[in-house]
TORSEBA-245855 format. One record per residue: residue number from 1; residue in one letter; x, y, z of N, C-alpha, C in turn. Coordinates in steps of 0.02 Angstrom, whole numbers, plus 50000, padded with zeros to 5 digits. Example, Ala and Ser with C-alpha at 12.3 -4.5 7.8 and 13.67 -1.06 7.14 Angstrom:
TORSEBA-245855
+-----+--------+-------+-------+-------+-------+-------+-------+-------+-------+-------+
: num : residu :  n.c1 :  n.c2 :  n.c3 : ca.c1 : ca.c2 : ca.c3 :  c.c1 :  c.c2 :  c.c3 :
+-----+--------+-------+-------+-------+-------+-------+-------+-------+-------+-------+
:   1 :      A : 50660 : 49716 : 50390 : 50615 : 49775 : 50390 : 50660 : 49835 : 50390 :
:   2 :      S : 50642 : 49888 : 50354 : 50684 : 49947 : 50357 : 50645 : 50002 : 50394 :
+-----+--------+-------+-------+-------+-------+-------+-------+-------+-------+-------+
This chain:
TORSEBA-245855
+-----+--------+-------+-------+-------+-------+-------+-------+-------+-------+-------+
: num : residu :  n.c1 :  n.c2 :  n.c3 : ca.c1 : ca.c2 : ca.c3 :  c.c1 :  c.c2 :  c.c3 :
+-----+--------+-------+-------+-------+-------+-------+-------+-------+-------+-------+
:   1 :      M : 49766 : 48023 : 52599 : 49783 : 48092 : 52592 : 49745 : 48121 : 52532 :
:   2 :      A : 49713 : 48177 : 52542 : 49672 : 48208 : 52490 : 49717 : 48245 : 52440 :
:   3 :      L : 49697 : 48241 : 52379 : 49734 : 48274 : 52325 : 49695 : 48336 : 52303 :
:   4 :      H : 49727 : 48394 : 52305 : 49695 : 48457 : 52285 : 49726 : 48480 : 52220 :
:   5 :      K : 49682 : 48499 : 52175 : 49705 : 48519 : 52109 : 49678 : 48589 : 52094 :
:   6 :      L : 49722 : 48635 : 52076 : 49703 : 48703 : 52058 : 49710 : 48712 : 51983 :
:   7 :      L : 49659 : 48741 : 51954 : 49661 : 48755 : 51882 : 49671 : 48829 : 51872 :
:   8 :      V : 49710 : 48847 : 51822 : 49724 : 48917 : 51808 : 49660 : 48953 : 51787 :
:   9 :      D : 49615 : 48918 : 51753 : 49553 : 48950 : 51730 : 49509 : 48972 : 51788 :
:  10 :      D : 49520 : 48943 : 51848 : 49480 : 48962 : 51906 : 49493 : 49034 : 51927 :
:  11 :      F : 49551 : 49061 : 51910 : 49570 : 49128 : 51932 : 49555 : 49182 : 51881 :
:  12 :      Y : 49543 : 49163 : 51820 : 49531 : 49211 : 51768 : 49457 : 49228 : 51766 :
:  13 :      D : 49442 : 49293 : 51768 : 49373 : 49315 : 51770 : 49356 : 49351 : 51705 :
:  14 :      D : 49300 : 49334 : 51675 : 49278 : 49366 : 51613 : 49243 : 49431 : 51629 :
:  15 :      T : 49281 : 49483 : 51643 : 49251 : 49548 : 51657 : 49262 : 49595 : 51599 :
:  16 :      Y : 49250 : 49571 : 51539 : 49256 : 49614 : 51481 : 49200 : 49598 : 51432 :
:  17 :      K : 49186 : 49648 : 51390 : 49137 : 49641 : 51337 : 49175 : 49637 : 51272 :
:  18 :      L : 49148 : 49599 : 51225 : 49181 : 49588 : 51162 : 49132 : 49605 : 51106 :
:  19 :      I : 49154 : 49648 : 51060 : 49113 : 49668 : 51003 : 49150 : 49650 : 50939 :
:  20 :      A : 49117 : 49614 : 50895 : 49146 : 49596 : 50831 : 49128 : 49648 : 50779 :
:  21 :      I : 49176 : 49664 : 50735 : 49165 : 49714 : 50683 : 49185 : 49685 : 50616 :
:  22 :      H : 49140 : 49693 : 50567 : 49153 : 49674 : 50498 : 49161 : 49737 : 50457 :
:  23 :      C : 49219 : 49748 : 50429 : 49230 : 49806 : 50386 : 49294 : 49794 : 50346 :
:  24 :      G : 49301 : 49831 : 50292 : 49359 : 49823 : 50249 : 49411 : 49878 : 50258 :
:  25 :      L : 49408 : 49914 : 50313 : 49454 : 49970 : 50325 : 49521 : 49946 : 50352 :
:  26 :      E : 49571 : 49987 : 50343 : 49635 : 49976 : 50376 : 49626 : 49991 : 50450 :
:  27 :      D : 49671 : 49962 : 50491 : 49663 : 49968 : 50563 : 49667 : 50040 : 50588 :
:  28 :      Y : 49713 : 50079 : 50561 : 49721 : 50148 : 50584 : 49660 : 50191 : 50566 :
:  29 :      R : 49629 : 50177 : 50509 : 49570 : 50214 : 50488 : 49510 : 50197 : 50532 :
:  30 :      L : 49502 : 50133 : 50548 : 49448 : 50113 : 50593 : 49458 : 50143 : 50663 :
:  31 :      A : 49519 : 50144 : 50688 : 49532 : 50174 : 50754 : 49515 : 50248 : 50754 :
:  32 :      Y : 49530 : 50282 : 50699 : 49513 : 50353 : 50693 : 49437 : 50363 : 50695 :
:  33 :      L : 49400 : 50323 : 50658 : 49327 : 50329 : 50656 : 49296 : 50312 : 50724 :
:  34 :      L : 49324 : 50262 : 50759 : 49299 : 50245 : 50826 : 49313 : 50302 : 50875 :
:  35 :      N : 49371 : 50332 : 50869 : 49388 : 50389 : 50913 : 49338 : 50446 : 50902 :
:  36 :      Q : 49320 : 50458 : 50840 : 49273 : 50512 : 50826 : 49202 : 50497 : 50849 :
:  37 :      S : 49178 : 50438 : 50833 : 49107 : 50424 : 50848 : 49094 : 50404 : 50920 :
:  38 :      L : 49141 : 50371 : 50952 : 49131 : 50348 : 51021 : 49164 : 50393 : 51073 :
:  39 :      G : 49202 : 50443 : 51051 : 49236 : 50487 : 51098 : 49294 : 50452 : 51133 :
:  40 :      L : 49329 : 50409 : 51097 : 49385 : 50372 : 51126 : 49451 : 50407 : 51109 :
:  41 :      N : 49505 : 50379 : 51134 : 49572 : 50403 : 51119 : 49618 : 50343 : 51106 :
:  42 :      L : 49597 : 50299 : 51060 : 49636 : 50239 : 51044 : 49701 : 50258 : 51011 :
:  43 :      K : 49755 : 50228 : 51034 : 49821 : 50238 : 51005 : 49853 : 50170 : 50994 :
:  44 :      R : 49891 : 50164 : 50940 : 49923 : 50101 : 50925 : 49978 : 50086 : 50975 :
:  45 :      K : 49978 : 50025 : 51000 : 50031 : 50005 : 51047 : 50096 : 49995 : 51009 :
:  46 :      S : 50151 : 50004 : 51043 : 50216 : 49999 : 51010 : 50231 : 49928 : 50986 :
:  47 :      N : 50203 : 49878 : 51020 : 50214 : 49808 : 51000 : 50147 : 49777 : 50981 :
:  48 :      D : 50148 : 49741 : 50925 : 50088 : 49703 : 50905 : 50083 : 49640 : 50946 :
:  49 :      L : 50024 : 49608 : 50943 : 50016 : 49542 : 50974 : 50051 : 49492 : 50929 :
:  50 :      D : 50102 : 49461 : 50954 : 50140 : 49412 : 50915 : 50130 : 49343 : 50945 :
:  51 :      F : 50113 : 49296 : 50901 : 50108 : 49227 : 50920 : 50161 : 49189 : 50882 :
:  52 :      E : 50215 : 49174 : 50916 : 50272 : 49142 : 50883 : 50255 : 49073 : 50857 :
:  53 :      Y : 50214 : 49037 : 50895 : 50197 : 48969 : 50872 : 50152 : 48970 : 50811 :
:  54 :      L : 50116 : 49025 : 50800 : 50076 : 49031 : 50739 : 50112 : 49072 : 50685 :
:  55 :      K : 50166 : 49104 : 50705 : 50202 : 49149 : 50661 : 50157 : 49202 : 50633 :
:  56 :      S : 50117 : 49231 : 50676 : 50071 : 49284 : 50656 : 50072 : 49341 : 50706 :
:  57 :      S : 50055 : 49400 : 50682 : 50051 : 49458 : 50726 : 49989 : 49498 : 50709 :
:  58 :      Y : 49961 : 49531 : 50760 : 49898 : 49566 : 50753 : 49906 : 49636 : 50782 :
:  59 :      S : 49883 : 49686 : 50745 : 49887 : 49755 : 50769 : 49839 : 49765 : 50827 :
:  60 :      I : 49861 : 49807 : 50873 : 49819 : 49820 : 50932 : 49823 : 49894 : 50950 :
:  61 :      F : 49765 : 49923 : 50964 : 49758 : 49991 : 50986 : 49729 : 49990 : 51056 :
:  62 :      E : 49749 : 50038 : 51099 : 49727 : 50037 : 51168 : 49715 : 50107 : 51194 :
:  63 :      W : 49666 : 50113 : 51238 : 49653 : 50174 : 51275 : 49630 : 50155 : 51344 :
:  64 :      N : 49666 : 50180 : 51394 : 49649 : 50167 : 51463 : 49615 : 50229 : 51491 :
:  65 :      N : 49550 : 50225 : 51501 : 49512 : 50280 : 51529 : 49513 : 50272 : 51605 :
:  66 :      A : 49560 : 50305 : 51637 : 49570 : 50297 : 51709 : 49513 : 50327 : 51749 :
:  67 :      S : 49479 : 50377 : 51724 : 49425 : 50409 : 51762 : 49364 : 50364 : 51768 :
:  68 :      Q : 49352 : 50321 : 51718 : 49295 : 50275 : 51720 : 49315 : 50202 : 51732 :
:  69 :      Y : 49379 : 50190 : 51743 : 49406 : 50123 : 51755 : 49390 : 50075 : 51698 :
:  70 :      V : 49400 : 50099 : 51637 : 49385 : 50060 : 51577 : 49446 : 50059 : 51532 :
:  71 :      T : 49462 : 50000 : 51505 : 49515 : 49994 : 51455 : 49484 : 49970 : 51391 :
:  72 :      W : 49496 : 50008 : 51338 : 49470 : 49992 : 51271 : 49527 : 49965 : 51229 :
:  73 :      N : 49514 : 49911 : 51194 : 49563 : 49882 : 51147 : 49528 : 49869 : 51080 :
:  74 :      L : 49562 : 49888 : 51027 : 49542 : 49870 : 50959 : 49596 : 49825 : 50933 :
:  75 :      V : 49578 : 49764 : 50916 : 49628 : 49715 : 50893 : 49605 : 49684 : 50828 :
:  76 :      S : 49653 : 49675 : 50783 : 49639 : 49644 : 50719 : 49630 : 49569 : 50729 :
:  77 :      N : 49585 : 49540 : 50691 : 49573 : 49468 : 50695 : 49607 : 49431 : 50637 :
:  78 :      V : 49633 : 49468 : 50589 : 49660 : 49437 : 50528 : 49733 : 49456 : 50520 :
:  79 :      C : 49774 : 49405 : 50506 : 49844 : 49416 : 50490 : 49858 : 49380 : 50424 :
:  80 :      K : 49883 : 49417 : 50376 : 49900 : 49388 : 50311 : 49975 : 49388 : 50304 :
:  81 :      K : 50002 : 49329 : 50291 : 50074 : 49320 : 50282 : 50088 : 49293 : 50213 :
:  82 :      E : 50138 : 49322 : 50181 : 50159 : 49297 : 50115 : 50219 : 49251 : 50126 :
:  83 :      E : 50213 : 49191 : 50102 : 50266 : 49142 : 50110 : 50284 : 49111 : 50043 :
:  84 :      D : 50345 : 49086 : 50040 : 50367 : 49051 : 49980 : 50336 : 48982 : 49977 :
:  85 :      S : 50316 : 48963 : 49918 : 50289 : 48896 : 49908 : 50332 : 48861 : 49857 :
:  86 :      L : 50363 : 48807 : 49878 : 50404 : 48768 : 49832 : 50367 : 48705 : 49812 :
:  87 :      Y : 50356 : 48699 : 49750 : 50326 : 48638 : 49725 : 50356 : 48625 : 49656 :
:  88 :      S : 50358 : 48564 : 49638 : 50388 : 48547 : 49574 : 50334 : 48518 : 49527 :
:  89 :      T : 50338 : 48540 : 49466 : 50293 : 48515 : 49415 : 50336 : 48482 : 49361 :
:  90 :      G : 50346 : 48419 : 49369 : 50388 : 48384 : 49320 : 50461 : 48394 : 49333 :
:  91 :      L : 50497 : 48418 : 49282 : 50569 : 48427 : 49288 : 50589 : 48494 : 49319 :
:  92 :      F : 50543 : 48541 : 49321 : 50561 : 48609 : 49342 : 50529 : 48626 : 49409 :
:  93 :      Q : 50566 : 48665 : 49448 : 50538 : 48690 : 49511 : 50515 : 48762 : 49500 :
:  94 :      S : 50462 : 48779 : 49532 : 50434 : 48846 : 49526 : 50427 : 48877 : 49595 :
:  95 :      E : 50449 : 48939 : 49601 : 50442 : 48974 : 49665 : 50385 : 49024 : 49658 :
:  96 :      D : 50332 : 49012 : 49693 : 50275 : 49057 : 49694 : 50264 : 49080 : 49766 :
:  97 :      K : 50230 : 49136 : 49771 : 50212 : 49163 : 49837 : 50141 : 49141 : 49854 :
:  98 :      V : 50133 : 49120 : 49916 : 50067 : 49098 : 49940 : 50049 : 49142 : 50000 :
:  99 :      I : 49988 : 49166 : 50001 : 49965 : 49207 : 50057 : 49927 : 49162 : 50105 :
: 100 :      K : 49954 : 49158 : 50166 : 49921 : 49119 : 50219 : 49884 : 49167 : 50265 :
: 101 :      I : 49824 : 49148 : 50284 : 49782 : 49189 : 50327 : 49776 : 49156 : 50395 :
: 102 :      F : 49792 : 49194 : 50447 : 49786 : 49170 : 50516 : 49734 : 49213 : 50551 :
: 103 :      N : 49698 : 49184 : 50599 : 49648 : 49221 : 50638 : 49665 : 49218 : 50711 :
: 104 :      L : 49657 : 49274 : 50745 : 49668 : 49277 : 50817 : 49617 : 49234 : 50853 :
: 105 :      V : 49554 : 49239 : 50832 : 49500 : 49198 : 50859 : 49474 : 49155 : 50802 :
: 106 :      P : 49498 : 49093 : 50797 : 49479 : 49051 : 50739 : 49405 : 49034 : 50735 :
: 107 :      E : 49369 : 49039 : 50790 : 49297 : 49024 : 50789 : 49258 : 49077 : 50749 :
: 108 :      H : 49287 : 49136 : 50742 : 49254 : 49191 : 50706 : 49300 : 49214 : 50649 :
: 109 :      K : 49306 : 49173 : 50599 : 49351 : 49188 : 50543 : 49329 : 49247 : 50500 :
: 110 :      S : 49265 : 49260 : 50498 : 49241 : 49314 : 50455 : 49246 : 49383 : 50488 :
: 111 :      V : 49261 : 49386 : 50552 : 49266 : 49449 : 50588 : 49333 : 49481 : 50571 :
: 112 :      D : 49332 : 49546 : 50557 : 49393 : 49583 : 50541 : 49427 : 49611 : 50603 :
: 113 :      Y : 49388 : 49638 : 50650 : 49416 : 49668 : 50710 : 49372 : 49652 : 50770 :
: 114 :      F : 49403 : 49655 : 50829 : 49367 : 49648 : 50892 : 49380 : 49710 : 50934 :
: 115 :      I : 49328 : 49733 : 50968 : 49336 : 49783 : 51020 : 49327 : 49748 : 51086 :
: 116 :      K : 49377 : 49752 : 51128 : 49375 : 49723 : 51195 : 49369 : 49780 : 51245 :
: 117 :      I : 49316 : 49778 : 51285 : 49304 : 49830 : 51335 : 49310 : 49799 : 51403 :
: 118 :      S : 49363 : 49814 : 51438 : 49375 : 49787 : 51506 : 49353 : 49840 : 51556 :
: 119 :      D : 49296 : 49830 : 51587 : 49271 : 49878 : 51636 : 49263 : 49844 : 51703 :
: 120 :      E : 49292 : 49877 : 51753 : 49291 : 49848 : 51820 : 49224 : 49856 : 51855 :
: 121 :      I : 49189 : 49910 : 51841 : 49127 : 49923 : 51877 : 49064 : 49910 : 51835 :
: 122 :      Q : 49073 : 49882 : 51776 : 49017 : 49860 : 51733 : 48968 : 49916 : 51718 :
: 123 :      N : 48993 : 49974 : 51698 : 48948 : 50030 : 51683 : 48945 : 50047 : 51609 :
: 124 :      I : 48968 : 50003 : 51566 : 48968 : 50015 : 51493 : 48903 : 49988 : 51463 :
: 125 :      N : 48870 : 50030 : 51424 : 48808 : 50010 : 51391 : 48827 : 49986 : 51321 :
: 126 :      D : 48830 : 49921 : 51312 : 48852 : 49894 : 51247 : 48801 : 49904 : 51192 :
: 127 :      K : 48737 : 49910 : 51209 : 48686 : 49923 : 51158 : 48695 : 49993 : 51128 :
: 128 :      L : 48712 : 50041 : 51169 : 48725 : 50109 : 51145 : 48787 : 50109 : 51100 :
: 129 :      I : 48838 : 50072 : 51119 : 48899 : 50068 : 51079 : 48884 : 50036 : 51011 :
: 130 :      L : 48845 : 49982 : 51012 : 48827 : 49949 : 50949 : 48786 : 49995 : 50904 :
: 131 :      H : 48743 : 50035 : 50934 : 48703 : 50082 : 50894 : 48749 : 50134 : 50861 :
: 132 :      K : 48797 : 50159 : 50899 : 48844 : 50208 : 50871 : 48888 : 50177 : 50817 :
: 133 :      L : 48907 : 50114 : 50826 : 48947 : 50080 : 50775 : 48908 : 50070 : 50711 :
: 134 :      Q : 48843 : 50056 : 50716 : 48802 : 50047 : 50657 : 48794 : 50112 : 50617 :
: 135 :      N : 48804 : 50169 : 50650 : 48799 : 50233 : 50615 : 48862 : 50250 : 50576 :
: 136 :      I : 48916 : 50214 : 50585 : 48977 : 50225 : 50546 : 48967 : 50190 : 50478 :
: 137 :      Q : 48969 : 50228 : 50425 : 48952 : 50201 : 50359 : 49001 : 50148 : 50335 :
: 138 :      Q : 49064 : 50151 : 50355 : 49114 : 50104 : 50330 : 49110 : 50036 : 50365 :
: 139 :      I : 49074 : 50031 : 50420 : 49067 : 49967 : 50456 : 49007 : 49930 : 50427 :
: 140 :      V : 49018 : 49870 : 50404 : 48964 : 49830 : 50375 : 48916 : 49807 : 50429 :
: 141 :      T : 48942 : 49776 : 50481 : 48901 : 49755 : 50538 : 48944 : 49749 : 50600 :
: 142 :      S : 48911 : 49751 : 50657 : 48945 : 49741 : 50722 : 48894 : 49708 : 50769 :
: 143 :      Y : 48920 : 49666 : 50813 : 48877 : 49630 : 50860 : 48918 : 49608 : 50920 :
: 144 :      S : 48883 : 49594 : 50974 : 48916 : 49571 : 51036 : 48931 : 49496 : 51030 :
: 145 :      V : 48987 : 49477 : 51060 : 49008 : 49408 : 51062 : 49016 : 49389 : 51136 :
: 146 :      N : 48991 : 49331 : 51154 : 48997 : 49307 : 51223 : 49067 : 49276 : 51231 :
: 147 :      P : 49111 : 49306 : 51272 : 49179 : 49281 : 51279 : 49183 : 49210 : 51309 :
: 148 :      S : 49133 : 49191 : 51348 : 49135 : 49125 : 51379 : 49123 : 49069 : 51329 :
: 149 :      Q : 49097 : 49085 : 51270 : 49084 : 49034 : 51219 : 49141 : 49027 : 51169 :
: 150 :      I : 49194 : 49065 : 51179 : 49252 : 49061 : 51133 : 49303 : 49013 : 51162 :
: 151 :      K : 49324 : 48965 : 51122 : 49373 : 48916 : 51145 : 49442 : 48946 : 51151 :
: 152 :      S : 49459 : 48992 : 51107 : 49527 : 49022 : 51107 : 49527 : 49090 : 51142 :
: 153 :      K : 49491 : 49095 : 51197 : 49488 : 49159 : 51233 : 49554 : 49178 : 51266 :
: 154 :      D : 49600 : 49130 : 51270 : 49666 : 49146 : 51297 : 49703 : 49194 : 51251 :
: 155 :      H : 49686 : 49196 : 51187 : 49718 : 49243 : 51141 : 49697 : 49315 : 51154 :
: 156 :      L : 49643 : 49323 : 51191 : 49617 : 49390 : 51205 : 49642 : 49418 : 51272 :
: 157 :      I : 49689 : 49385 : 51302 : 49719 : 49410 : 51364 : 49783 : 49448 : 51345 :
: 158 :      F : 49778 : 49515 : 51351 : 49836 : 49557 : 51336 : 49836 : 49618 : 51381 :
+-----+--------+-------+-------+-------+-------+-------+-------+-------+-------+-------+
C-alpha cells in the first residue's frame, strides 16, 4: 500500500513582495511618510502581531486596495521588552532592568521595518517603490528581500 504525505508548505504560495527598511523613526511617523510619498492609506490594525512563545509583539499597519487587488502591510521587525533581571553579587541581591530585543525575522536583525505587498495580479513595480522610498530623507536605506530565502517566513503570514 502506497503512503501519501502532504506538506503544508505545498499549499502556501509566495505571492508577495518584501521590502526591508532601515530607519530610526517611530512606526506611526513612518506610516505617515509612506502614505504621503507612495499614495497609500496605511492604518494601524487594532491588534498587534503577538507571538506568545516569544513573548513579543510587533506593530502592524495595513491598507487593502480593493481596486487594484493589493494589500499593503507595514510591520515592525524589532520588539524591545524591559524585564527584571535578578542576580546576586555576594551577600546582596540587586534588581535591575534588562532590555531584551526580539526580531520578527531573525535573519535580518538590522532591519527596522518590512513592507509586505501582497498582489494577486503581480502589477506592482518594486523598483519604482524603492526609488520613492530612497527619496524619503528619514529612511537610511531600503531594498528588496526574497521571501523564499527567509527561514522564518511563517512569521510573515498575517
